[in-house]
N, C-alpha and C positions, 0 to 999 in steps of 0.2 A: 528575334523575339518581339512580340507586339506589346501593347499597353496592358498592364496587369491590374487585377482587382481581387479583393478578398471578400467573400460573402458568407455570413453565418446563416445556416438553415436548420430548422428544428421542427419537430412535430411529435404527435402521440404515437402514430403507427406508420409503418412503411412496408411496401411489398415490391421488391425488385425481382420479378419472376425469373426463375431458371428456365431456359427454353427446353431443356431435356425433360422437364416434368410436364407431361402433356395435359392432363385433366386437373389433378389436384395441384394447386399453386403452392410453390415453395420458394422462399426468398433467398437471395444471396445474403452473405453476412453483413455487407456494407453497401452503400449506394454505388451504383455503376457509373462509369464516366459518361455514358449516354444519358442517364437520368439527370446527372449534374448539369450537363449541357442543356437539357430540356428546361431545367429550372431557370437557368440564365437567359435562355431564349424567351421564356415567359415574361421575364422582367424587361428585357430589351432585345429586339431583333431588328436587323436591317440587312437588305441584300448586299450592301456594300461592305459587310464585315462578317467574320466567322469566329465563333468561340472555340478556344482550345483549352482543355482542362489540364492544369499542371500538377497540382497536388490536392489530395483530399485528406483532411485531418478528422479523425474519429474522436469526437469530443465526449461521448458518453459510452459506457460499457455496452457491448453487444448483448442484447437480450431478445429472446424469442417468445412468442406466444402463439397459440393455435385457436382459430375460430372457424365457424362454419358460415359461409356467405351464400346468399341467394344470387344466382346469375341467370341470365337469359341465354339459352343455347342457340337461338336463331338471331339473325340480323335482317334488317329491312333490305330488300332487294330492289335495285333500280329496274331490273327486268320485270319484276312482279308489279311494280308501280306503273310501268309503261303498259303492261297487260290490262291492268285495272282501268287506266285512262282510255284504252281502246275497247272497253266494254267486255272484258273476258269474264267478268263475274267472280273474280277471286277476292279474297279478303286482303285489304290493304294494310291492316294493322297486325301486330304480333300479339297473340293471346298469351298473356303471362301465365295463365293457369296451365296451358298446355306446354309452354316452352320454358318455364322456369325450372331450374335444377339447383340443388343445394350441394355445395362442394366445400371440402375442408381446405383451409389455407394456413400456411405457416408464415407468420409475420414477424417483423421487428417491432419492438415497442420502445417508446421514449428515446427517440433518435435525435442526434445533433451532430452536425458537421460544419467545418469551415472549408469552403471551396476556394482554392487558389486557381485563378484562370487568367488568360489574356485573350485579346482578340486581335485578329489580323485583317487587313484590308483585302478586299476581293476586286476582281476586274469589273464588278457590277456597281462599284462606287461612282457617284456622280462627281463632277468637277468641284463642287462645293464641299464634298465630304472629305474629312481628314480625321486622324486619330484623336486629336485634341477635342474636336467637336463631339465625337462619339463618347469619349470619356466623360466630358462634362454632362452629357445627357444621362449616361449610366449612373454616375455619382448622384445626380439630382434625383433620379428615380429611386435609387436604393435608400437615400435618406428620407424620402417622402413615403416609402413603402408602396410605390406604384408598380403596376404590372399590366400586361395586355390581357392576361387571363390568370386565374389563381394557379400557381404552380402546385404540383403534387408529387408525393413520394411513390412513384410507380403506378398507382391507381388513383382515379379522381376522388375517391372517397377518403383519401388520406392527404389532406391539404398541408402545404408547407408555409411556415412562418419564416420570414427572412429579414435581414438587415445588413447594412454595411459593417464589416469587421474592421475596426480602426486601430486595434492594439498591435504593437510590434511583435510581441511574443505570442505563440499559440501553444498552450498546454493541452495535451490530449489525455484521454482516459487510459492510455497505454504507454505513458512516458517511460516506465520502468521495464517494459517488455521489448527486448532488443529486436525480436523478429517473430512474426506470426504469418505462416503460409495459409492463405485462404483458397488456394487452388485456382483453377481456371475460371475466369469471369468474362462476361460479355463486355467488350470494350465499346463497340459502336456498330452501326450498320454501314455497309459500303454501298453508297447510292451512285457510284460512278456509272453503272449500267442500270437505268430505270427498269429494264425488262428482266433483270436478274439481280435483285438486291440481296446481298450476302452479309451474314453476321461476321464480326471480327472479335476475336478473343485475346486475352492476355493472362499471364500468370500473375495473380495478385499476391504480392508479398508486402505485408504491413510492417514497417520498421518504426518502432516507438509511436505507434498509432497513426502513421502517415503512409498513404499510398502515393508513391512518386510515379507519375505517369509521363514524365518528360522524356525518358529514354527507354520506356518499356518496349519489349518485343511484341508486336501485334501479329497474331496468327489468323490467317484467313482460311 
């Protein structure tokens, strides 16, 4: 087990998209482990360490809301940009009038979590890198509210507020609910083969408002 930390995160809205929903976006009931890892990496990332999510505490009741969002169905193409540079006469820009689409989204609202995580050293650490050094940097950044880029809840339009959680006890919104099965959720992406990145899933069972990920079975 590496060096641990507890981080409180909260925001107005969240959208942790289910991959089985192709066009209309639909969120999971709670934050996914990969989204939690992304938040911590936005606060502090270094090639000499890797974040591991241990537990997620659901601090507010799960609430859904539905909205319609404007999205762009196209994306800028590197091949198209190269063609324009070579004088092909194509348009380099994306015309929002032609490419914009309106889609329904099922979101979470008024969300708050406490993320318990630890980091482990990797073989890319330098000779001067050590767990104590990294923990000092992380604690300093959390207390000052510093981050490399603003973390977000699934989509960039849903920013995350964060702070160091310093209390010993963590009371969740479901302290009196012994068990709540949330079904299969996305755990993370397997990047071991860059040519064939695969999703990993797990059975999310919330016990008294806590998702314990330390010994969960991951399905590829």
